[in-house]
C-alpha positions in Angstrom: 0.0 0.1 -0.1 2.9 2.3 0.6 4.3 1.9 -2.7 0.8 2.8 -4.4 0.7 6.0 -2.4 4.2 6.9 -3.7 3.0 6.3 -7.1 0.1 8.6 -6.6 2.1 11.3 -5.1 4.6 11.2 -7.7 2.0 11.4 -10.5 0.2 14.3 -8.6 3.4 16.1 -8.4 4.0 15.6 -12.1 0.4 16.7 -12.7 1.1 20.1 -10.5 4.0 20.9 -12.4 2.7 20.4 -15.9 -0.4 22.5 -14.8 1.8 25.3 -13.5 3.9 25.4 -16.7 0.8 25.5 -18.9 -0.8 27.9 -16.8 2.3 30.1 -16.9 2.6 29.8 -20.7 -1.0 30.8 -21.1 -0.8 33.8 -18.7 2.2 35.0 -20.8 0.3 34.6 -24.0 -3.0 36.1 -22.8 -1.9 38.7 -20.5 1.7 39.7 -21.5 1.4 39.3 -25.3 4.2 36.6 -25.6 2.9 34.8 -28.8 4.2 31.2 -29.1 6.3 30.1 -32.1 5.6 26.7 -33.6 8.3 25.0 -31.7 6.7 26.5 -28.3 3.3 25.0 -29.5 5.0 21.6 -29.9 6.3 22.0 -26.5 3.0 23.0 -25.1 1.4 19.7 -26.9 4.0 17.6 -25.0 3.4 19.3 -21.7 -0.4 18.8 -22.2 0.2 15.2 -22.9 2.4 14.8 -19.8 -0.5 16.5 -18.0 -3.0 13.9 -19.0 -0.8 11.2 -18.4 0.0 12.3 -14.9 -3.6 12.9 -14.0 -4.5 9.4 -15.2 -1.7 8.2 -12.8 -3.0 10.3 -9.9 -6.8 9.2 -10.4 -6.5 5.7 -11.2 -4.8 2.8 -9.3 -2.9 0.8 -11.8 -1.4 -2.5 -11.6 2.4 -3.1 -12.4 1.8 -3.3 -16.2 -0.3 -0.4 -16.2 2.3 1.9 -14.4 5.0 0.6 -16.8 2.8 1.4 -19.7 1.8 5.0 -18.3 5.7 5.5 -17.5 6.7 4.6 -21.0 4.0 7.1 -22.6 5.2 9.7 -20.0 8.8 8.8 -21.2 7.9 9.5 -24.9 5.9 12.8 -24.0 8.7 14.1 -22.0 11.4 13.1 -24.3 9.5 14.9 -27.2 9.4 18.1 -25.1 13.1 17.7 -24.2 13.7 17.5 -28.0 11.8 20.6 -28.9 12.7 22.8 -26.0 16.4 21.6 -26.6 16.3 22.4 -30.3 14.7 25.9 -29.2 17.5 26.5 -26.8 20.0 25.6 -29.5 18.4 28.0 -32.0 18.5 30.8 -29.3 22.3 30.2 -28.7 23.2 29.6 -32.5 20.4 31.3 -34.6 20.2 30.1 -38.2 22.1 31.9 -40.7 19.3 31.8 -43.1 16.1 33.6 -42.3 14.0 30.4 -42.3 10.1 31.1 -41.9 9.0 29.9 -38.6 6.3 32.6 -38.5 3.3 30.7 -40.2 1.1 29.1 -37.7 1.6 25.5 -36.8 -1.8 24.5 -38.0 -1.2 26.2 -41.4 2.2 24.6 -41.7 0.6 21.0 -41.0 -2.2 21.7 -43.5 0.0 22.8 -46.4 3.0 20.5 -46.0 3.0 16.9 -45.5 3.8 15.8 -41.8 7.7 15.1 -42.7 7.9 18.5 -44.4 6.1 20.3 -41.7 8.3 18.9 -39.0 11.4 19.7 -40.9 10.3 23.2 -41.5 9.4 23.7 -37.6 12.7 21.8 -36.8 14.8 24.4 -38.9 13.4 27.2 -36.9 13.6 30.8 -38.0 14.2 34.2 -36.7 10.9 34.0 -34.5 12.1 30.8 -33.0 15.4 32.0 -32.3 14.7 35.1 -30.4 14.8 34.7 -26.6 12.1 37.2 -25.9 10.6 37.1 -22.4 13.2 36.1 -19.6 12.9 35.2 -16.1 16.1 34.9 -14.0 18.2 35.5 -17.2 16.8 32.3 -18.7 14.4 32.4 -21.9 11.1 30.6 -21.7 12.8 27.8 -24.1 15.4 27.6 -21.2 12.7 27.1 -18.4 10.8 24.6 -20.6 14.0 22.7 -21.1 14.5 22.5 -17.4 10.8 21.5 -16.8 11.1 18.7 -19.3 14.1 17.4 -17.6 12.5 17.3 -14.2 9.4 15.8 -15.8 11.5 13.2 -17.6 13.4 12.1 -14.6 9.9 11.8 -12.7 8.7 9.4 -15.4 12.0 7.6 -15.3 11.5 7.0 -11.6 8.0 5.8 -12.0 9.2 3.4 -14.7 11.9 2.0 -12.2 9.6 1.8 -9.4 7.3 -0.2 -11.5 9.9 -2.9 -12.2 11.0 -3.0 -8.4 7.3 -3.3 -7.2 
């Protein structure tokens, strides 16, 4: 029983963190005018997926294989967020030499291009994606997002490890 409680508390912690990250992003967008670029939107999608995964783990008492499956989904969602946030931090440190177009909306990019081409276009970034913009404690939003995804990635690894030990 103690181990089940630890699972639930860790999932609850993950859900609280993801909710805080998403609430902060929406606050900055709606009240401070910080508009997200396509890479930011992909990070939000990864964070939203993690939020759903963590709330499912919080609300339901899962058996061993359920926790392993949920941990694996969390691993994939947090790894994708790490990838997108890491790429944006990279673009902010070393901006692209060409002025690639990252200014189109994410839905437009995916409607016009194939999935492969759309992901490649977003991945290349552009001037909008490479601007640090709003900062807190001298770190950009992308850097904070990267830190958040690292924490959440470690939480999912912890849950997977606990599942195998249980």
